[in-house]
Backbone as ProteinMPNN parsed JSONL, in Angstrom:
{"seq_chain_A": "MKPWAPNAAVAAPIEITSLNVQRGDVIQIGGMPCRVADLQQLPLGAKRLLFETGEQLTMHPRTRLVALRVHRRW", "coords_chain_A": {"N_chain_A": [[1.0, -1.068, -0.068], [0.339, 2.108, -0.63], [2.388, 4.796, 0.809], [0.403, 7.701, 2.982], [0.152, 10.451, 1.574], [-0.13, 14.079, 2.022], [-2.548, 16.0, 0.664], [-4.911, 17.71, -1.698], [-7.246, 15.876, -1.007], [-10.196, 13.829, 0.324], [-11.041, 11.555, 2.577], [-13.604, 9.091, 2.914], [-15.76, 6.94, 4.521], [-17.628, 4.493, 3.254], [-20.777, 2.417, 2.159], [-20.324, -0.592, 0.066], [-21.01, -2.534, -2.398], [-21.455, -5.402, -4.618], [-21.685, -4.072, -7.106], [-21.069, -1.197, -7.019], [-18.076, -1.079, -6.049], [-14.842, -0.023, -6.445], [-11.618, 0.322, -7.758], [-9.312, 1.264, -5.936], [-10.533, 1.333, -3.586], [-10.438, 1.162, -0.1], [-10.428, -1.202, 1.925], [-11.409, -2.891, 5.027], [-10.006, -5.878, 6.358], [-9.778, -8.805, 8.398], [-8.909, -7.093, 10.417], [-6.597, -5.6, 8.642], [-5.704, -3.141, 6.37], [-6.698, -3.099, 2.932], [-6.102, -2.388, -0.416], [-8.073, -2.09, -3.2], [-6.625, -3.343, -6.325], [-7.63, -4.369, -8.373], [-10.488, -5.637, -10.463], [-12.691, -8.091, -11.311], [-15.321, -9.155, -13.212], [-17.683, -11.695, -12.691], [-20.204, -14.518, -13.18], [-23.493, -14.17, -12.371], [-23.767, -11.329, -11.288], [-21.467, -11.466, -9.475], [-17.977, -10.381, -8.214], [-14.704, -10.525, -8.236], [-12.246, -9.199, -6.065], [-9.231, -7.809, -6.471], [-6.311, -7.627, -4.456], [-3.953, -5.033, -3.854], [-1.956, -6.302, -2.516], [-1.695, -8.939, -3.21], [-3.593, -10.614, -2.455], [-7.075, -12.231, -2.512], [-10.533, -11.5, -3.075], [-13.811, -12.61, -3.015], [-16.839, -10.934, -3.695], [-20.05, -11.502, -3.339], [-23.421, -10.672, -4.987], [-25.284, -9.758, -2.846], [-23.729, -9.173, -0.699], [-22.148, -6.795, 1.65], [-19.937, -4.072, 2.334], [-18.034, -1.778, 4.356], [-16.045, 0.636, 3.278], [-13.524, 2.59, 2.577], [-12.934, 5.312, 0.708], [-11.409, 7.502, -1.227], [-11.991, 10.666, -1.999], [-11.383, 13.172, -4.463], [-10.292, 16.541, -4.396], [-10.746, 19.354, -6.378]], "CA_chain_A": [[0.101, -0.385, -0.127], [1.248, 3.342, -0.906], [2.01, 5.877, 2.143], [-0.141, 8.553, 2.856], [0.644, 11.978, 1.422], [-1.072, 15.189, 2.24], [-3.072, 16.545, -0.498], [-6.347, 17.892, -1.74], [-8.009, 14.507, -0.758], [-11.093, 13.411, 1.5], [-11.309, 10.017, 2.642], [-15.079, 9.217, 3.705], [-16.674, 5.679, 4.842], [-19.318, 3.956, 2.311], [-21.197, 1.204, 2.196], [-20.22, -0.852, -1.143], [-21.565, -3.65, -2.738], [-20.451, -5.702, -5.942], [-22.344, -2.971, -8.255], [-20.52, -0.012, -6.63], [-16.892, -1.177, -5.527], [-14.085, 0.366, -7.49], [-10.459, 0.466, -7.526], [-8.754, 2.438, -4.988], [-11.433, 1.332, -2.43], [-9.79, 0.44, 0.917], [-11.572, -2.604, 2.889], [-10.346, -3.396, 6.023], [-10.078, -7.464, 6.299], [-9.068, -9.002, 9.365], [-7.899, -5.58, 10.915], [-5.569, -5.128, 7.771], [-6.657, -2.251, 5.15], [-6.539, -3.794, 1.816], [-6.507, -1.58, -1.363], [-8.645, -2.756, -4.554], [-6.07, -3.046, -7.32], [-8.294, -4.808, -9.879], [-11.861, -6.234, -10.441], [-13.101, -9.072, -12.475], [-16.372, -9.765, -13.497], [-17.879, -13.183, -12.242], [-21.31, -14.91, -13.183], [-24.382, -13.594, -11.492], [-23.383, -10.17, -10.59], [-20.456, -11.481, -8.11], [-16.902, -9.782, -8.492], [-13.62, -10.92, -7.447], [-11.388, -7.972, -6.146], [-7.942, -8.293, -6.523], [-5.753, -6.22, -3.835], [-2.599, -4.284, -4.084], [-1.306, -7.396, -1.712], [-1.755, -9.879, -3.671], [-4.986, -11.434, -1.678], [-8.268, -11.954, -3.232], [-12.105, -11.591, -2.42], [-15.14, -12.638, -3.922], [-18.019, -10.216, -3.461], [-21.36, -11.892, -4.075], [-24.476, -9.518, -5.164], [-25.601, -9.076, -1.678], [-22.314, -8.768, -0.046], [-22.097, -5.552, 1.953], [-18.839, -4.058, 3.289], [-17.697, -0.689, 4.672], [-14.719, 0.715, 2.736], [-12.813, 3.915, 2.678], [-12.938, 5.852, -0.649], [-10.861, 8.897, -1.157], [-12.581, 11.875, -3.117], [-10.389, 13.997, -4.828], [-10.951, 17.822, -4.686], [-9.687, 20.151, -7.421]], "C_chain_A": [[0.881, 1.489, 0.074], [1.129, 4.139, 0.395], [1.162, 6.794, 1.689], [0.414, 9.966, 2.401], [-0.163, 12.906, 1.047], [-1.399, 16.038, 0.583], [-4.149, 16.981, -0.653], [-7.264, 17.098, -1.668], [-8.974, 14.437, 0.594], [-11.519, 12.318, 1.416], [-12.725, 9.707, 3.597], [-15.486, 7.338, 3.649], [-17.917, 5.398, 3.791], [-19.33, 2.542, 2.303], [-21.004, 0.571, 0.766], [-20.924, -2.442, -1.13], [-20.944, -4.156, -4.333], [-20.703, -4.765, -7.051], [-21.407, -1.903, -8.167], [-18.975, 0.189, -6.023], [-16.022, -0.604, -6.773], [-12.732, 0.458, -6.953], [-9.952, 1.597, -6.768], [-9.394, 2.443, -3.582], [-10.333, 0.682, -1.359], [-10.674, -0.244, 2.112], [-10.465, -3.0, 4.018], [-10.664, -4.969, 6.414], [-9.157, -8.065, 7.57], [-7.872, -7.812, 10.274], [-6.517, -5.196, 9.903], [-6.161, -4.226, 6.756], [-5.795, -3.07, 4.172], [-6.776, -2.835, 0.806], [-6.643, -2.388, -2.535], [-7.615, -2.282, -5.46], [-6.719, -3.126, -8.598], [-9.723, -5.445, -9.584], [-11.911, -7.154, -11.555], [-14.418, -9.3, -12.251], [-16.812, -11.009, -13.468], [-19.168, -13.331, -12.551], [-22.345, -14.349, -12.355], [-24.288, -12.442, -11.044], [-22.274, -10.332, -9.653], [-19.11, -10.721, -8.993], [-15.957, -10.234, -7.715], [-12.555, -9.749, -7.504], [-10.186, -8.723, -5.886], [-6.682, -7.153, -5.539], [-4.333, -6.303, -3.929], [-1.42, -5.587, -3.486], [-1.149, -8.701, -2.231], [-3.094, -11.111, -3.527], [-6.054, -10.91, -2.65], [-9.56, -11.98, -2.479], [-13.024, -11.574, -3.12], [-16.305, -11.993, -3.064], [-19.359, -10.875, -4.451], [-22.113, -10.765, -4.214], [-24.744, -9.121, -3.604], [-24.409, -8.999, -0.775], [-22.384, -7.472, 0.379], [-21.085, -5.019, 2.797], [-18.855, -2.4, 3.507], [-16.379, -0.34, 3.839], [-14.551, 2.16, 2.746], [-12.44, 4.581, 1.194], [-12.443, 7.431, -0.658], [-11.296, 9.636, -2.371], [-11.504, 12.928, -3.159], [-11.028, 15.571, -4.891], [-9.946, 18.452, -5.483], [-9.635, 21.358, -7.133]], "O_chain_A": [[1.782, 1.823, 0.844], [0.071, 4.212, 1.021], [0.95, 6.968, 0.489], [1.239, 10.485, 3.153], [-0.858, 12.835, 0.034], [-0.631, 16.476, -0.274], [-4.818, 16.756, 0.355], [-8.298, 17.432, -2.245], [-8.627, 14.876, 1.691], [-12.239, 11.908, 0.506], [-12.839, 10.046, 4.775], [-15.406, 6.696, 2.602], [-18.936, 6.076, 3.66], [-18.42, 1.717, 2.388], [-21.622, 1.276, -0.032], [-21.225, -3.198, -0.206], [-20.189, -3.488, -5.039], [-19.859, -4.708, -7.946], [-20.858, -1.595, -9.225], [-18.598, 1.279, -5.591], [-16.43, -0.703, -7.93], [-12.607, 0.664, -5.746], [-10.216, 2.768, -7.041], [-9.067, 3.177, -2.65], [-9.507, -0.161, -1.709], [-11.403, 0.27, 2.961], [-9.268, -3.282, 3.971], [-11.809, -5.146, 6.829], [-7.961, -7.792, 7.672], [-6.677, -7.779, 10.568], [-5.547, -4.59, 10.358], [-7.217, -4.618, 6.26], [-4.681, -3.561, 4.357], [-7.825, -2.233, 1.036], [-5.791, -3.175, -2.947], [-7.478, -1.065, -5.583], [-6.579, -2.402, -9.584], [-10.009, -5.73, -8.421], [-11.262, -7.008, -12.591], [-14.759, -9.648, -11.12], [-16.297, -11.677, -14.364], [-19.756, -12.28, -12.295], [-21.826, -13.939, -11.316], [-24.939, -12.408, -10.0], [-22.042, -9.348, -8.952], [-19.184, -10.514, -10.204], [-16.202, -10.395, -6.52], [-12.05, -9.34, -8.549], [-10.04, -9.813, -5.333], [-6.308, -6.066, -5.981], [-3.647, -7.318, -4.05], [-0.29, -5.744, -3.949], [-0.453, -9.527, -1.64], [-3.396, -12.077, -4.228], [-6.118, -9.867, -3.301], [-9.625, -12.453, -1.344], [-13.224, -10.639, -3.895], [-16.658, -12.424, -1.966], [-19.592, -10.807, -5.658], [-21.679, -9.754, -3.661], [-24.309, -8.025, -3.25], [-24.796, -8.387, 0.22], [-22.726, -6.726, -0.538], [-21.142, -5.347, 3.982], [-19.666, -1.75, 2.847], [-15.588, -1.281, 3.793], [-15.532, 2.88, 2.937], [-11.44, 4.108, 0.653], [-13.067, 8.362, -0.148], [-11.028, 9.305, -3.526], [-10.899, 13.425, -2.209], [-12.138, 15.768, -5.386], [-8.728, 18.281, -5.432], [-8.913, 22.116, -7.781]]}, "name": "protein", "num_of_chains": 1, "seq": "MKPWAPNAAVAAPIEITSLNVQRGDVIQIGGMPCRVADLQQLPLGAKRLLFETGEQLTMHPRTRLVALRVHRRW"}
């Protein structure tokens, strides 16, 4: 995970599903923050999240998680 650098960005917690998860979202799994590096669409609306650290997580359509999303301000 890249170190935090001060800039004009605001991080906010949001609820995500397989429909609105995005690259760059940070999800805490087992007490460890994991940043989504890539997404793969799976059958029946599921998505496989690939994290920067190499781990993977499959989100089914009804899975709901809280993630930290960075909103950049210009």
